[in-house]
MIGUPA-216122 format. One record per residue (C-alpha): residue in three letters; x, y, z. Coordinates in pm, 1 decimal. Layout:
<nodes>
NODE   residu          X          Y          Z
NODE      Ala          X          Y          Z
...
</nodes>
This chain:
<nodes>
NODE   residu          X          Y          Z
NODE      Unk     3261.3    10457.4    -3861.1
NODE      Unk     3218.5    10348.1    -3504.4
NODE      Unk     2866.6    10481.8    -3499.6
NODE      Unk     2784.0    10305.1    -3818.6
NODE      Unk     2925.3     9978.2    -3684.4
NODE      Unk     2710.5    10014.3    -3379.3
NODE      Unk     2410.9    10060.9    -3594.5
NODE      Unk     2483.7     9734.2    -3771.7
NODE      Unk     2453.0     9524.7    -3451.7
NODE      Unk     2169.8     9714.9    -3291.4
NODE      Unk     1813.3     9589.9    -3336.7
NODE      Unk     1491.5     9742.1    -3226.1
NODE      Unk     1340.9     9617.7    -2894.4
NODE      Unk     1013.7     9508.6    -3058.7
NODE      Unk     1186.0     9270.9    -3300.6
NODE      Unk     1388.6     9116.8    -3016.4
NODE      Unk     1073.4     9058.8    -2812.0
NODE      Unk      902.6     8888.8    -3104.3
NODE      Unk     1200.2     8652.6    -3154.0
NODE      Unk     1208.3     8567.8    -2784.0
NODE      Unk      835.4     8495.7    -2771.8
NODE      Unk      862.8     8268.8    -3074.2
NODE      Unk     1151.5     8076.5    -2919.7
NODE      Unk      962.9     8037.9    -2592.0
NODE      Unk      661.4     7911.8    -2781.0
NODE      Unk      871.4     7655.1    -2965.4
NODE      Unk     1044.4     7555.2    -2641.7
NODE      Unk      708.3     7517.6    -2465.9
NODE      Unk      577.8     7302.3    -2750.3
NODE      Unk      892.3     7090.1    -2738.4
NODE      Unk      861.2     7046.2    -2363.0
NODE      Unk      493.0     6953.5    -2390.9
NODE      Unk      579.7     6699.0    -2658.1
NODE      Unk      851.7     6554.3    -2435.6
NODE      Unk      606.3     6537.7    -2145.1
NODE      Unk      352.0     6360.8    -2363.4
NODE      Unk      614.7     6111.1    -2474.3
NODE      Unk      728.6     6060.9    -2115.6
NODE      Unk      369.2     5999.8    -2002.8
NODE      Unk      324.8     5743.3    -2278.0
NODE      Unk      649.4     5575.8    -2178.0
NODE      Unk      545.0     5587.4    -1814.1
NODE      Unk      213.9     5424.2    -1901.8
NODE      Unk      388.7     5154.0    -2103.1
NODE      Unk      637.3     5096.2    -1821.8
NODE      Unk      352.1     5074.4    -1571.0
NODE      Unk      174.4     4820.6    -1789.2
NODE      Unk      498.1     4626.9    -1833.1
NODE      Unk      557.2     4639.8    -1457.8
NODE      Unk      207.2     4506.4    -1389.7
NODE      Unk      256.9     4232.1    -1647.4
NODE      Unk      593.9     4134.5    -1502.3
NODE      Unk      455.1     4147.7    -1149.3
NODE      Unk      168.5     3919.0    -1248.3
NODE      Unk      411.5     3686.8    -1423.6
NODE      Unk      635.5     3690.8    -1117.9
NODE      Unk      343.6     3589.7     -895.4
NODE      Unk      252.3     3307.4    -1132.3
NODE      Unk      613.9     3191.8    -1141.2
NODE      Unk      631.5     3207.8     -762.3
NODE      Unk      320.2     2991.2     -738.6
NODE      Unk      462.5     2750.8     -993.0
NODE      Unk      793.8     2746.5     -808.4
NODE      Unk      620.6     2657.8     -482.3
NODE      Unk      435.8     2373.5     -653.6
NODE      Unk      753.4     2252.0     -821.1
NODE      Unk      944.7     2268.8     -495.4
NODE      Unk      672.0     2063.7     -334.2
NODE      Unk      689.4     1817.5     -622.3
NODE      Unk     1066.9     1836.5     -637.2
NODE      Unk     1099.6     1942.1    -1001.1
NODE      Unk     1316.7     2235.4     -901.3
NODE      Unk     1577.0     2095.3     -661.1
NODE      Unk     1538.1     2352.6     -389.0
NODE      Unk     1657.5     2638.8     -611.1
NODE      Unk     1479.4     2964.2     -677.6
NODE      Unk     1457.3     2885.8    -1045.9
NODE      Unk     1106.8     2808.2    -1170.5
NODE      Unk     1037.4     2562.1    -1444.3
NODE      Unk     1002.8     2702.5    -1792.7
NODE      Unk      737.8     2613.5    -2045.5
NODE      Unk      942.1     2331.4    -2191.4
NODE      Unk     1023.7     2172.5    -1859.8
NODE      Unk     1371.3     2327.7    -1841.1
NODE      Unk     1478.0     2566.5    -1567.8
NODE      Unk     1450.2     2939.6    -1634.2
NODE      Unk     1792.0     3088.0    -1550.3
NODE      Unk     1810.3     3392.2    -1322.8
NODE      Unk     1903.2     3722.8    -1479.5
NODE      Unk     2273.6     3758.1    -1536.6
NODE      Unk     2348.8     3386.6    -1535.1
NODE      Unk     2409.7     3132.2    -1803.9
NODE      Unk     2147.9     2877.4    -1909.1
NODE      Unk     2084.5     2587.5    -1675.3
NODE      Unk     2083.0     2226.5    -1786.1
NODE      Unk     1730.4     2103.6    -1862.6
NODE      Unk     1543.5     1985.3    -1559.2
NODE      Unk     1413.9     1632.0    -1570.4
NODE      Unk     1065.6     1530.9    -1470.1
NODE      Unk      971.7     1621.5    -1118.9
NODE      Unk     1171.1     1498.6     -825.4
NODE      Unk      943.6     1355.2     -564.2
NODE      Unk      805.6     1600.7     -320.5
NODE      Unk      836.7     1501.9       32.0
NODE      Unk      719.6     1157.4      -41.2
NODE      Unk      929.8      935.4     -240.7
NODE      Unk     1210.8     1136.6     -327.9
NODE      Unk     1259.3     1471.9     -155.0
NODE      Unk     1527.2     1666.7       32.5
NODE      Unk     1698.8     1999.1       98.4
NODE      Unk     1743.6     2304.2     -114.0
NODE      Unk     2058.5     2348.9     -315.5
NODE      Unk     2203.1     2575.8     -580.9
NODE      Unk     2099.6     2528.3     -941.2
NODE      Unk     2387.6     2383.2    -1144.8
NODE      Unk     2530.8     2619.3    -1402.4
NODE      Unk     2413.5     2933.3    -1223.9
NODE      Unk     2572.6     3178.4     -983.4
NODE      Unk     2247.3     3251.9     -807.7
NODE      Unk     2241.9     3164.1     -436.8
NODE      Unk     2039.6     2865.9     -328.1
NODE      Unk     1692.0     2924.4     -196.9
NODE      Unk     1644.7     2880.2      173.2
NODE      Unk     1549.2     2529.2      278.8
NODE      Unk     1191.7     2473.4      393.8
NODE      Unk     1119.8     2414.4      761.1
NODE      Unk     1180.6     2058.3      882.4
NODE      Unk      807.0     1999.1      921.2
NODE      Unk      733.2     2077.2      558.0
NODE      Unk      792.5     1885.5      239.8
NODE      Unk     1126.9     1945.3       74.1
NODE      Unk     1307.2     1823.8     -236.1
NODE      Unk     1548.3     1533.2     -220.5
NODE      Unk     1881.6     1591.2      -55.9
NODE      Unk     2192.7     1573.5     -266.2
NODE      Unk     2346.1     1733.6     -574.4
NODE      Unk     2098.5     1913.3     -796.1
NODE      Unk     2152.5     1675.7    -1086.0
NODE      Unk     2042.6     1386.9     -865.1
NODE      Unk     1742.6     1580.9     -742.1
NODE      Unk     1627.3     1650.7    -1096.2
NODE      Unk     1646.9     1282.4    -1184.9
NODE      Unk     1523.1     1117.7     -866.4
NODE      Unk     1150.7     1142.7     -928.6
NODE      Unk     1158.5     1000.3    -1279.8
NODE      Unk     1376.9      717.3    -1150.2
NODE      Unk     1144.1      608.9     -870.3
NODE      Unk      832.1      654.5    -1084.1
NODE      Unk      978.0      393.4    -1316.4
NODE      Unk     1014.4      131.1    -1041.4
NODE      Unk      708.7      -98.9    -1062.1
NODE      Unk      710.0     -183.6     -691.5
NODE      Unk      715.7      179.6     -581.1
NODE      Unk      441.5      285.5     -820.1
NODE      Unk      204.9       31.9     -665.2
NODE      Unk      295.2       38.5     -294.8
NODE      Unk      403.4      399.9     -253.8
NODE      Unk      718.0      601.2     -294.6
NODE      Unk      622.6      900.3     -506.3
NODE      Unk      367.2     1129.3     -343.7
NODE      Unk      136.8     1353.6     -542.4
NODE      Unk      182.6     1726.0     -460.2
NODE      Unk      -96.5     1912.4     -286.9
NODE      Unk     -380.3     2007.4     -518.7
NODE      Unk     -276.4     1769.5     -796.5
NODE      Unk     -459.7     1463.6     -926.5
NODE      Unk     -299.5     1171.9    -1110.4
NODE      Unk     -507.6      941.0    -1328.7
NODE      Unk     -303.5      627.2    -1393.2
NODE      Unk     -451.9      379.6    -1641.8
NODE      Unk     -254.3       56.8    -1661.9
NODE      Unk     -261.8     -289.9    -1808.9
NODE      Unk      -78.3     -587.6    -1658.6
NODE      Unk      -20.8     -933.2    -1798.5
NODE      Unk       83.7    -1226.6    -1576.0
NODE      Unk      178.1    -1570.3    -1702.4
NODE      Unk      191.6    -1872.3    -1470.4
NODE      Unk      312.3    -2218.3    -1559.6
NODE      Unk      362.1    -2525.9    -1342.2
NODE      Unk      422.7    -2894.7    -1404.0
NODE      Unk      321.2    -3172.6    -1166.2
NODE      Unk      421.8    -3535.3    -1170.3
NODE      Unk      228.2    -3801.9     -982.4
NODE      Unk      308.1    -4171.0     -944.1
NODE      Unk       52.2    -4430.3     -837.9
NODE      Unk      247.8    -4750.5     -782.0
NODE      Unk      551.6    -4885.9     -604.0
NODE      Unk      925.3    -4868.9     -656.6
NODE      Unk     1146.5    -5176.3     -644.5
NODE      Unk     1478.8    -5000.4     -680.2
NODE      Unk     1554.1    -4635.4     -759.6
NODE      Unk     1466.0    -4572.9    -1122.1
NODE      Unk     1232.6    -4872.8    -1159.5
NODE      Unk      867.6    -4808.4    -1070.0
NODE      Unk      561.5    -5023.5    -1125.2
NODE      Unk      227.9    -4843.3    -1155.4
NODE      Unk       79.1    -4540.5    -1328.5
NODE      Unk      249.5    -4206.0    -1387.0
NODE      Unk       36.4    -3890.6    -1414.9
NODE      Unk      184.2    -3574.4    -1570.1
NODE      Unk      -11.3    -3249.3    -1539.7
NODE      Unk       69.5    -2901.7    -1670.0
NODE      Unk     -109.0    -2592.0    -1544.0
NODE      Unk     -105.0    -2262.6    -1732.9
NODE      Unk     -272.2    -1938.3    -1639.1
NODE      Unk     -287.1    -1604.6    -1821.9
NODE      Unk     -415.8    -1308.9    -1622.7
NODE      Unk     -475.8     -970.1    -1784.9
NODE      Unk     -568.0     -682.9    -1554.5
NODE      Unk     -681.4     -343.9    -1681.5
NODE      Unk     -693.5      -91.0    -1399.4
NODE      Unk     -737.1      276.6    -1327.9
NODE      Unk     -558.6      421.0    -1026.2
NODE      Unk     -650.6      766.2     -894.1
NODE      Unk     -409.0      950.9     -665.4
NODE      Unk     -464.1     1289.1     -504.8
NODE      Unk     -240.4     1511.6     -295.8
NODE      Unk     -422.1     1621.6       20.6
NODE      Unk     -112.4     1800.5      150.2
NODE      Unk      246.9     1801.6       35.1
NODE      Unk      305.3     1507.1      269.4
NODE      Unk      -21.8     1313.4      248.2
NODE      Unk     -164.7     1131.3      -52.5
NODE      Unk     -483.5      927.2      -92.6
NODE      Unk     -529.3      672.6     -369.0
NODE      Unk     -771.8      414.8     -503.3
NODE      Unk     -734.8      139.1     -762.8
NODE      Unk    -1017.3      -10.0     -968.2
NODE      Unk     -913.4     -328.5    -1155.4
NODE      Unk    -1093.7     -532.2    -1418.8
NODE      Unk     -960.6     -886.3    -1463.8
NODE      Unk     -964.6    -1142.1    -1742.5
NODE      Unk     -836.3    -1476.8    -1616.3
NODE      Unk     -781.9    -1766.4    -1857.9
NODE      Unk     -628.0    -2100.7    -1763.9
NODE      Unk     -585.6    -2454.3    -1885.1
NODE      Unk     -497.6    -2790.2    -1734.7
NODE      Unk     -341.3    -3058.4    -1953.0
NODE      Unk     -296.5    -3407.6    -1808.7
NODE      Unk     -123.6    -3709.7    -1956.3
NODE      Unk     -325.7    -4003.0    -1823.0
NODE      Unk     -274.5    -4376.0    -1872.4
NODE      Unk     -529.6    -4556.8    -2089.4
NODE      Unk     -437.5    -4923.6    -2086.2
NODE      Unk      -83.5    -4965.5    -2215.2
NODE      Unk      -92.6    -4619.2    -2375.0
NODE      Unk     -128.3    -4259.8    -2253.9
NODE      Unk     -385.8    -4000.7    -2354.0
NODE      Unk     -371.8    -3621.7    -2328.4
NODE      Unk     -668.1    -3474.5    -2143.9
NODE      Unk     -707.9    -3095.5    -2152.2
NODE      Unk     -964.3    -2865.6    -1992.3
NODE      Unk     -985.1    -2485.5    -2009.0
NODE      Unk    -1166.6    -2224.6    -1801.8
NODE      Unk    -1182.9    -1848.4    -1771.8
NODE      Unk    -1321.7    -1573.4    -1555.9
NODE      Unk    -1406.8    -1211.9    -1635.2
NODE      Unk    -1512.9     -938.0    -1399.3
NODE      Unk    -1413.2     -665.4    -1160.7
NODE      Unk    -1115.5     -739.3     -938.3
NODE      Unk    -1050.5     -651.8     -575.1
NODE      Unk    -1077.0     -272.5     -538.1
NODE      Unk     -803.0     -114.4     -326.9
NODE      Unk     -788.7      203.2     -117.8
NODE      Unk     -471.2      345.8       28.4
NODE      Unk     -283.6      638.0      177.1
NODE      Unk       81.4      744.1      188.3
NODE      Unk      252.0      984.9      425.9
NODE      Unk      604.5     1123.8      417.6
NODE      Unk      765.4     1138.7      759.7
NODE      Unk     1070.4     1355.2      690.8
NODE      Unk     1213.7     1597.6      438.4
NODE      Unk     1539.5     1410.7      379.8
NODE      Unk     1761.8     1696.0      492.8
NODE      Unk     2122.0     1664.0      610.5
NODE      Unk     2184.6     1353.4      402.6
NODE      Unk     1903.1     1148.3      554.8
NODE      Unk     1703.7      913.6      331.8
NODE      Unk     1336.0      980.3      267.2
NODE      Unk     1090.7      767.6      469.3
NODE      Unk      737.7      720.6      338.7
NODE      Unk      470.7      521.0      519.9
NODE      Unk      195.9      351.3      320.9
NODE      Unk     -124.6      173.5      413.8
NODE      Unk     -343.7      -28.2      176.8
NODE      Unk     -686.6     -182.2      228.3
NODE      Unk     -790.3     -445.5      -25.4
NODE      Unk    -1156.4     -532.5      -59.2
NODE      Unk    -1307.7     -860.3     -178.6
NODE      Unk    -1513.7     -724.6     -467.7
NODE      Unk    -1372.7     -973.7     -719.3
NODE      Unk    -1508.6    -1321.7     -789.4
NODE      Unk    -1392.7    -1543.7     -503.4
NODE      Unk    -1220.1    -1874.7     -586.9
NODE      Unk    -1438.7    -2036.7     -319.7
NODE      Unk    -1758.4    -1941.5     -502.2
NODE      Unk    -1660.8    -2115.2     -826.7
NODE      Unk    -1812.5    -2442.6     -948.8
NODE      Unk    -1568.1    -2733.7     -967.3
NODE      Unk    -1541.7    -3055.2    -1163.6
NODE      Unk    -1659.8    -3348.0     -950.9
NODE      Unk    -1606.7    -3721.6     -982.1
NODE      Unk    -1951.0    -3744.2    -1142.2
NODE      Unk    -1846.3    -3524.2    -1435.3
NODE      Unk    -1675.7    -3665.1    -1747.2
NODE      Unk    -1312.9    -3750.8    -1665.4
NODE      Unk    -1388.8    -3651.1    -1308.4
NODE      Unk    -1158.8    -3921.2    -1173.2
NODE      Unk     -864.4    -3724.7    -1314.6
NODE      Unk     -990.9    -3364.6    -1287.9
NODE      Unk    -1195.8    -3372.5     -966.4
NODE      Unk    -1155.3    -3045.3     -777.8
NODE      Unk    -1049.1    -2846.1    -1084.4
NODE      Unk    -1258.1    -2525.2    -1112.0
NODE      Unk    -1474.2    -2495.2    -1421.8
NODE      Unk    -1448.8    -2115.1    -1396.2
NODE      Unk    -1169.8    -1891.0    -1269.4
NODE      Unk    -1163.5    -1619.8    -1004.6
NODE      Unk    -1095.3    -1248.6    -1044.6
NODE      Unk    -1026.6    -1188.1     -674.7
NODE      Unk     -879.7    -1356.6     -367.9
NODE      Unk    -1195.8    -1387.5     -160.1
NODE      Unk    -1032.7    -1219.1      141.6
NODE      Unk    -1011.9     -865.6      275.8
NODE      Unk     -653.0     -761.9      338.6
NODE      Unk     -448.6     -494.7      517.5
NODE      Unk     -103.4     -404.3      390.6
NODE      Unk      120.4     -154.2      572.6
NODE      Unk      458.3      -75.4      419.8
NODE      Unk      754.5      160.5      447.4
NODE      Unk      946.1      301.4      151.4
NODE      Unk     1300.9      436.5      182.2
NODE      Unk     1473.9      641.5      -87.8
NODE      Unk     1829.3      771.3      -95.1
NODE      Unk     1966.8      971.9     -390.6
NODE      Unk     2335.2      899.0     -442.1
NODE      Unk     2534.1      967.2     -756.6
NODE      Unk     2497.8      829.2    -1012.1
NODE      Unk     2162.5      673.3     -915.3
NODE      Unk     1884.8      652.8     -657.7
NODE      Unk     1876.5      368.4     -406.3
NODE      Unk     1534.5      255.7     -289.5
NODE      Unk     1383.7      -14.9      -71.2
NODE      Unk     1038.1     -117.0       42.8
NODE      Unk      931.6     -334.9      334.4
NODE      Unk      568.5     -448.1      340.0
NODE      Unk      351.8     -687.0      537.1
NODE      Unk       31.9     -840.0      399.5
NODE      Unk     -232.0     -957.1      645.6
NODE      Unk     -545.1    -1127.2      511.2
NODE      Unk     -843.8    -1111.4      742.7
NODE      Unk     -983.9    -1443.6      861.2
NODE      Unk    -1303.9    -1541.1      684.9
NODE      Unk    -1539.8    -1838.4      665.0
NODE      Unk    -1541.4    -1980.7      311.9
NODE      Unk    -1748.1    -2258.2      149.3
NODE      Unk    -1526.4    -2551.8       46.6
NODE      Unk    -1666.5    -2744.5     -248.0
NODE      Unk    -1705.7    -3122.6     -228.0
NODE      Unk    -1523.7    -3326.6     -493.5
NODE      Unk    -1796.1    -3588.9     -466.9
NODE      Unk    -2062.4    -3334.2     -562.8
NODE      Unk    -2209.2    -3290.1     -215.5
NODE      Unk    -2294.5    -2959.0      -46.0
NODE      Unk    -2005.5    -2723.7       38.3
NODE      Unk    -1856.8    -2728.3      387.0
NODE      Unk    -1803.4    -2393.8      564.6
NODE      Unk    -1447.3    -2362.4      691.6
NODE      Unk    -1288.8    -2072.1      877.6
NODE      Unk     -975.1    -1990.8      677.9
NODE      Unk     -681.0    -1774.2      776.3
NODE      Unk     -431.1    -1720.2      490.7
NODE      Unk      -65.8    -1707.2      585.8
NODE      Unk       99.8    -1380.9      681.9
NODE      Unk      313.7    -1248.9      398.6
NODE      Unk      611.9    -1015.5      455.4
NODE      Unk      796.9     -886.9      151.3
NODE      Unk     1112.3     -683.6       90.8
NODE      Unk     1214.7     -500.4     -225.0
NODE      Unk     1541.0     -322.3     -299.1
NODE      Unk     1689.3     -171.2     -611.0
NODE      Unk     1857.9      118.7     -786.1
NODE      Unk     1749.9      355.9    -1059.3
NODE      Unk     1937.5      562.9    -1314.3
NODE      Unk     1826.4      861.8    -1520.2
NODE      Unk     1945.2      802.0    -1876.1
NODE      Unk     1869.0     1163.0    -1973.1
NODE      Unk     1620.9     1436.1    -1881.9
NODE      Unk     1328.4     1223.6    -2005.7
NODE      Unk     1417.8      854.4    -1974.0
NODE      Unk     1498.2      646.2    -1665.6
NODE      Unk     1588.3      284.6    -1590.5
NODE      Unk     1533.2       88.8    -1267.5
NODE      Unk     1648.9     -253.3    -1150.4
NODE      Unk     1508.1     -424.2     -841.3
NODE      Unk     1446.7     -756.2     -669.7
NODE      Unk     1149.0     -854.4     -453.9
NODE      Unk     1148.4    -1145.1     -209.3
NODE      Unk      827.9    -1269.2      -44.9
NODE      Unk      760.9    -1540.3      209.9
NODE      Unk      414.3    -1675.0      290.3
NODE      Unk      375.3    -1834.6      631.3
NODE      Unk      147.1    -2121.5      730.7
NODE      Unk     -223.6    -2089.9      656.4
NODE      Unk     -489.2    -2223.1      894.7
NODE      Unk     -825.9    -2394.7      849.2
NODE      Unk    -1051.2    -2396.7     1156.0
NODE      Unk     -745.3    -2318.4     1366.8
NODE      Unk     -540.3    -2609.7     1231.8
NODE      Unk     -227.8    -2550.9     1018.2
NODE      Unk     -255.1    -2649.5      653.2
NODE      Unk       30.4    -2880.8      558.2
NODE      Unk      247.3    -2749.9      275.2
NODE      Unk      101.4    -2397.8      280.7
NODE      Unk      424.0    -2203.1      354.0
NODE      Unk      629.5    -2105.2       51.2
NODE      Unk      867.5    -1837.9      -77.1
NODE      Unk      922.1    -1673.5     -412.0
NODE      Unk     1115.0    -1389.7     -568.2
NODE      Unk     1082.4    -1159.7     -866.9
NODE      Unk     1345.0     -970.7    -1066.0
NODE      Unk     1204.2     -642.6    -1198.3
NODE      Unk     1334.3     -387.1    -1442.1
NODE      Unk     1151.4      -80.0    -1563.5
NODE      Unk     1179.4      190.1    -1826.3
NODE      Unk     1013.5      529.8    -1800.6
NODE      Unk      978.9      809.6    -2053.3
NODE      Unk      844.9     1158.7    -1985.4
NODE      Unk      624.1     1237.0    -2286.3
NODE      Unk      526.5     1581.8    -2157.4
NODE      Unk      506.5     1770.1    -1829.7
NODE      Unk      172.1     1602.6    -1758.9
NODE      Unk      206.4     1262.5    -1926.0
NODE      Unk      449.4      978.1    -1864.0
NODE      Unk      489.3      625.7    -2001.1
NODE      Unk      620.2      344.4    -1777.8
NODE      Unk      702.7       -9.4    -1888.6
NODE      Unk      816.6     -275.6    -1643.0
NODE      Unk      889.7     -646.3    -1670.4
NODE      Unk      912.2     -903.1    -1391.1
NODE      Unk     1076.2    -1245.0    -1413.8
NODE      Unk      982.9    -1499.8    -1150.3
NODE      Unk     1237.1    -1676.5     -933.4
NODE      Unk     1084.1    -1996.6     -797.4
NODE      Unk      789.9    -2223.1     -884.1
NODE      Unk      527.3    -2020.9     -695.1
NODE      Unk      564.9    -1690.3     -876.5
NODE      Unk      453.3    -1576.8    -1223.2
NODE      Unk      698.2    -1690.2    -1488.5
NODE      Unk      669.5    -1345.5    -1644.0
NODE      Unk      473.6    -1027.5    -1591.0
NODE      Unk      450.7     -709.5    -1797.9
NODE      Unk      306.8     -380.8    -1673.6
NODE      Unk      234.6      -70.4    -1883.1
NODE      Unk      129.7      253.6    -1712.7
NODE      Unk       35.1      592.2    -1857.3
NODE      Unk       -6.5      832.7    -1562.9
NODE      Unk     -152.8     1175.5    -1639.7
NODE      Unk     -143.2     1453.1    -1381.4
NODE      Unk     -326.9     1782.5    -1355.9
NODE      Unk     -396.4     2050.0    -1098.3
NODE      Unk     -734.3     2126.9     -947.1
</nodes>
């Protein structure tokens, strides 16, 4: 029985060898299949690694540009395709980033941690380089769209264009002027009782300026710009003149169309705004005299119809000032919750020039060396970001014009002052396109009664 049981479990050596060879063959095939699968996975992982590495390099480049522009407030989080911040791995989503915060020009500052994330803040750039605006990240995200909305900063400097970027800024501006004058030719017996003639004159002027401004970032701290305006100037003069015992309304209109005074300028940011310091931006503007000069216009003389009342009134209108001008200015920006404080101090100096003065009697013009009055101006205001796309700014500008001179002699009555209340609205249509609307209301008789400015800046990288 034992022998028989042993025979039941015993197998010949040849059969065992065949089974072992078959198992080894199957095992080898299984291993080769696994190796093939692993090689395919390795190839896919290598391709994925290369793709992610390329994407990481692109994001790093974008992050450097955004840091220079201020879109990402000093954090290591690059901007996503929709303008929002891409959260680091393992963190919750960040609030959407607003339009770019100014790079070291008008608005910039130190690095800080992205709100809503646990990722550490990126290291701050060296003091000599451009940096985003100092302050809480929410302020940094909103600062650029706030200052871009301010009409004074968009024209005199305050938001620098990042290195390698170009901004094409088409705009249209409408200015309305109105002034009444009262003249009395007679004598007064007692206050309120006057014998003689009373002349009432109303002047109106409507100026529409279509312009294209080009701005380019040379470095993250230096910007060059140029403005090319085209002006349509229409005006009218209405006078109530005495005709015997009655009065008659006399009206004359004129207009002028042509290129305006082309401007060239540069802006430079002096500091990065770290450690709570405001941002300081220096600006310099050179205005040419390419427009139609008011001194080259024909005038109504006493020999023309109704010349006794309208003598000296131009029969055409100018599109320029007739003078070359230099305008240095300094812009200061300080982000502070819940808004951004800004100010601008500028000084306009017109270069002395000999101009032909027309003769009311119809004679030849007289050359006179004219020096317009020096004109300092100060602007201050505050801006608020309504959301990640819209911003509102409020500001006031005060200007004083000092005495002008003709052949070295002061011109009586030439000094004057005026102010303008400005408010602006801005809306970020896309990452590259923005719409700005601003309105100015004059304070004083020597300023436009109203002005409206619409801008549509479009930016792109070279």
